[in-house]
C-alpha positions in Angstrom: 87.8 96.8 106.6 89.9 97.8 103.6 89.1 101.1 101.9 89.2 101.0 98.1 90.6 104.1 96.6 91.1 104.9 92.9 90.4 101.2 92.0 93.7 99.7 93.1 94.7 101.5 96.3 93.6 99.8 99.4 94.5 100.0 103.1 92.7 99.7 106.4 90.4 102.7 107.1 92.1 103.3 110.4 95.3 104.3 108.4 93.5 107.3 106.8 94.6 109.7 109.5 98.2 108.5 109.4 98.3 108.7 105.6 96.9 112.3 105.8 99.4 113.2 108.5 102.4 112.1 106.5 101.1 113.3 103.1 100.7 116.8 104.6 104.4 117.0 105.6 106.4 119.7 104.0 109.5 117.6 103.2 111.4 114.4 103.8 112.9 115.6 107.1 109.4 116.3 108.5 108.4 112.7 107.5 111.5 111.3 109.2 110.5 113.2 112.4 107.1 111.6 112.2 108.7 108.2 111.7 110.8 108.7 114.8 107.6 109.5 116.8 105.9 106.3 115.5 109.0 104.3 116.4 108.7 105.4 120.0 105.1 104.2 120.2 105.3 100.9 118.3 102.1 99.1 119.4 103.7 95.6 119.4 107.5 95.8 119.8 109.6 92.7 119.5 112.2 92.7 122.2 115.9 92.5 121.1 116.0 89.3 123.2 113.7 87.7 120.7 115.7 88.8 117.6 117.1 85.8 115.8 117.8 84.5 112.3 114.2 83.1 111.9 112.6 86.5 112.2 115.3 88.7 110.6 114.3 90.7 107.6 116.9 90.1 104.9 117.8 92.9 102.4 117.3 95.6 105.0 120.1 98.1 105.6 119.8 97.9 109.4 118.9 94.9 111.7 115.2 94.5 111.5 113.1 91.6 112.8 109.4 90.9 112.4 107.1 88.1 113.5 103.4 87.6 112.9 101.2 85.8 115.4 97.5 85.3 115.9 95.7 86.7 118.9 93.0 84.8 120.8 90.4 85.9 118.3 92.5 84.6 115.4 93.4 88.1 114.3 96.9 89.1 113.1 99.5 90.7 115.4 102.8 92.0 114.0 105.7 92.2 116.4 108.8 94.0 115.2 111.9 95.8 116.1 114.9 97.4 114.5 118.2 99.0 115.5 117.4 102.1 113.3 114.6 104.5 114.3 113.5 105.0 110.7 113.0 101.3 110.2 111.4 101.0 113.7 108.9 103.7 112.6 108.1 101.8 109.3 107.5 98.6 111.3 105.3 100.5 113.8 103.1 101.9 111.0 102.9 98.5 109.3 101.9 97.0 112.7 99.2 99.7 113.0 98.0 98.7 109.6 97.8 95.0 110.0 97.1 94.4 113.8 93.6 93.1 114.3 93.1 92.2 110.6 92.0 88.8 109.5 95.3 87.2 108.3 93.8 86.4 104.8 92.9 90.1 104.4 96.3 91.2 105.6 98.0 88.8 103.1 96.4 90.8 100.3 97.3 94.2 101.6 99.3 96.5 99.3 102.1 98.8 100.4 100.6 101.6 98.3 99.7 103.4 101.5 103.4 104.1 102.0 103.5 105.7 98.5 100.4 107.8 99.3 102.1 108.9 102.6 105.2 110.0 100.7 107.4 107.7 102.8 108.9 105.5 100.1 109.9 108.5 98.0 111.6 110.0 101.1 113.7 106.8 101.8 117.0 105.9 100.3 116.8 103.1 97.7 118.2 100.6 100.2 115.7 101.6 102.9 112.9 101.5 100.5 113.9 98.0 99.4 114.2 97.0 103.0 110.7 98.3 103.7 109.3 96.2 100.7 111.2 93.1 102.0 109.7 93.6 105.4 106.2 94.2 104.0 106.5 91.1 101.8 107.5 89.0 104.8 104.5 90.2 106.8 102.2 89.3 103.9 103.8 85.8 103.5 103.5 85.2 107.3 99.9 86.4 107.2 99.2 84.0 104.3 100.7 81.1 106.2 98.7 81.9 109.3 95.5 82.1 107.3 96.2 78.5 106.0 97.1 79.8 102.6 
């Protein structure tokens, strides 16, 4: 269930606590520490053995790989991995956001939750661009999996 906020902000309700956790951080370093924690508990990691050119995110400063699949109920599962902990954390939070969603709903998700969390403003421009490329890829894969 997407929660509409201020007309154009939407994200799954289960992200509210994560958004609040990040937005209450004192500075960028504190946000990075949280990203490192999320990187360690990625709900659906993609093993480096599975990293290949078909699931590589291009335009990312580090090596990042994502792959979307459907579970037995037809819900989206995002698998991802990266060689940098910051990127791994971003993938983990995105996986938390989209895992269990209907693929059509996930394909319309906006990355505004990352703005609300203060993450994108804490990233270097190349990392922020990499996050957007990863997010765009997830949305495109979700759209394909929904038949769109």
